[in-house]
C-alpha atoms as an extended CHARMM CRD file, in Angstrom:
* protein
*
        69  EXT
         1         1  MET       CA             22.4840000000        0.4690000000       31.6820000000  PROA      1               0.0000000000
         2         2  ASN       CA             21.8060000000        1.8150000000       28.2090000000  PROA      2               0.0000000000
         3         3  VAL       CA             19.7470000000        0.5290000000       25.2860000000  PROA      3               0.0000000000
         4         4  GLU       CA             22.6860000000       -1.0970000000       23.4990000000  PROA      4               0.0000000000
         5         5  ARG       CA             23.7230000000       -3.0870000000       26.5550000000  PROA      5               0.0000000000
         6         6  GLY       CA             20.1010000000       -3.9920000000       27.2350000000  PROA      6               0.0000000000
         7         7  VAL       CA             19.7050000000       -5.4250000000       23.7380000000  PROA      7               0.0000000000
         8         8  ARG       CA             22.8120000000       -7.5640000000       24.1860000000  PROA      8               0.0000000000
         9         9  LEU       CA             21.5470000000       -8.7210000000       27.5800000000  PROA      9               0.0000000000
        10        10  ILE       CA             18.1380000000       -9.6860000000       26.1980000000  PROA      10              0.0000000000
        11        11  ALA       CA             19.6910000000      -11.4870000000       23.2150000000  PROA      11              0.0000000000
        12        12  GLY       CA             22.0510000000      -13.4610000000       25.4370000000  PROA      12              0.0000000000
        13        13  VAL       CA             19.2820000000      -14.4730000000       27.8110000000  PROA      13              0.0000000000
        14        14  MET       CA             17.0350000000      -15.5260000000       24.9220000000  PROA      14              0.0000000000
        15        15  VAL       CA             19.7660000000      -17.6710000000       23.3370000000  PROA      15              0.0000000000
        16        16  LEU       CA             20.5810000000      -19.3940000000       26.6300000000  PROA      16              0.0000000000
        17        17  LEU       CA             16.8790000000      -19.8770000000       27.4030000000  PROA      17              0.0000000000
        18        18  SER       CA             16.2650000000      -21.4430000000       23.9960000000  PROA      18              0.0000000000
        19        19  LEU       CA             19.1780000000      -23.8370000000       24.5230000000  PROA      19              0.0000000000
        20        20  VAL       CA             17.7880000000      -24.9200000000       27.9030000000  PROA      20              0.0000000000
        21        21  LEU       CA             14.3140000000      -25.3850000000       26.4120000000  PROA      21              0.0000000000
        22        22  THR       CA             15.8230000000      -27.3820000000       23.5420000000  PROA      22              0.0000000000
        23        23  HSD       CA             17.6800000000      -29.6520000000       25.9500000000  PROA      23              0.0000000000
        24        24  PHE       CA             14.6810000000      -30.3740000000       28.1550000000  PROA      24              0.0000000000
        25        25  PHE       CA             11.7010000000      -30.2050000000       25.7720000000  PROA      25              0.0000000000
        26        26  SER       CA             12.0870000000      -30.0540000000       22.0020000000  PROA      26              0.0000000000
        27        27  ALA       CA             14.6060000000      -29.2610000000       19.2800000000  PROA      27              0.0000000000
        28        28  CYS       CA             12.0010000000      -26.9090000000       17.8100000000  PROA      28              0.0000000000
        29        29  TRP       CA             13.1320000000      -24.3070000000       20.3720000000  PROA      29              0.0000000000
        30        30  LEU       CA             16.2490000000      -23.8170000000       18.2470000000  PROA      30              0.0000000000
        31        31  TRP       CA             14.0180000000      -21.7070000000       15.9990000000  PROA      31              0.0000000000
        32        32  LEU       CA             14.0400000000      -19.1140000000       18.8020000000  PROA      32              0.0000000000
        33        33  THR       CA             17.8420000000      -19.0800000000       18.6420000000  PROA      33              0.0000000000
        34        34  ALA       CA             17.6640000000      -18.6200000000       14.8720000000  PROA      34              0.0000000000
        35        35  PHE       CA             15.1570000000      -15.7690000000       15.2630000000  PROA      35              0.0000000000
        36        36  VAL       CA             17.4050000000      -13.9780000000       17.7420000000  PROA      36              0.0000000000
        37        37  GLY       CA             20.4010000000      -14.4010000000       15.4220000000  PROA      37              0.0000000000
        38        38  VAL       CA             18.5430000000      -13.0760000000       12.3880000000  PROA      38              0.0000000000
        39        39  ASN       CA             17.2060000000      -10.1630000000       14.4180000000  PROA      39              0.0000000000
        40        40  LEU       CA             20.7300000000       -9.2620000000       15.5890000000  PROA      40              0.0000000000
        41        41  LEU       CA             22.0190000000       -9.5430000000       12.0260000000  PROA      41              0.0000000000
        42        42  GLN       CA             19.3820000000       -7.2070000000       10.5990000000  PROA      42              0.0000000000
        43        43  SER       CA             19.8760000000       -4.7590000000       13.4670000000  PROA      43              0.0000000000
        44        44  ALA       CA             23.5670000000       -4.5260000000       12.5660000000  PROA      44              0.0000000000
        45        45  PHE       CA             22.5480000000       -3.1140000000        9.1820000000  PROA      45              0.0000000000
        46        46  THR       CA             19.4820000000       -1.0600000000       10.1670000000  PROA      46              0.0000000000
        47        47  ASN       CA             20.4330000000       -0.0140000000       13.7330000000  PROA      47              0.0000000000
        48        48  TRP       CA             16.9120000000       -0.9670000000       14.8440000000  PROA      48              0.0000000000
        49        49  CYS       CA             15.3060000000       -3.9710000000       16.4870000000  PROA      49              0.0000000000
        50        50  PRO       CA             12.0650000000       -4.4040000000       18.4550000000  PROA      50              0.0000000000
        51        51  ALA       CA             13.9590000000       -4.7060000000       21.7460000000  PROA      51              0.0000000000
        52        52  MET       CA             15.4430000000       -1.2300000000       21.2460000000  PROA      52              0.0000000000
        53        53  SER       CA             11.9840000000        0.2970000000       20.8800000000  PROA      53              0.0000000000
        54        54  ILE       CA             10.7260000000       -1.5280000000       23.9660000000  PROA      54              0.0000000000
        55        55  LEU       CA             13.7070000000       -0.4900000000       26.0800000000  PROA      55              0.0000000000
        56        56  ARG       CA             13.4070000000        3.1460000000       24.9600000000  PROA      56              0.0000000000
        57        57  ALA       CA              9.6880000000        3.0990000000       25.7950000000  PROA      57              0.0000000000
        58        58  MET       CA             10.6300000000        1.8590000000       29.2710000000  PROA      58              0.0000000000
        59        59  GLY       CA             12.8070000000        4.9590000000       29.6790000000  PROA      59              0.0000000000
        60        60  MET       CA             16.2420000000        3.5310000000       28.9930000000  PROA      60              0.0000000000
        61        61  ASN       CA             18.6850000000        5.9440000000       27.3530000000  PROA      61              0.0000000000
        62        62  ASP       CA             20.9680000000        5.4000000000       24.3730000000  PROA      62              0.0000000000
        63        63  ALA       CA             24.7070000000        5.1640000000       24.9100000000  PROA      63              0.0000000000
        64        64  ALA       CA             26.4160000000        8.5360000000       25.2210000000  PROA      64              0.0000000000
        65        65  CYS       CA             28.2550000000        9.6000000000       22.0930000000  PROA      65              0.0000000000
        66        66  GLY       CA             31.7830000000       10.8550000000       22.2110000000  PROA      66              0.0000000000
        67        67  VAL       CA             35.2240000000        9.7820000000       23.3040000000  PROA      67              0.0000000000
        68        68  GLY       CA             35.8410000000        9.2290000000       26.9910000000  PROA      68              0.0000000000
        69        69  ARG       CA             32.2330000000        9.0360000000       28.1170000000  PROA      69              0.0000000000
């Protein structure tokens, strides 16, 4: 797994988790969904998000560049 796939995995898990928490506890958990969405939006423009830094620090590599890799 590479950093880009890890970020998508973390974002998906966080969105689903926030929906479960909203269903069982409080609608305030939807703020977590909004935070994840805003973070993904800004990362589309800056190519950086906190999850990328954490995954790189854990030793995960970036996706290989080039066609056919």
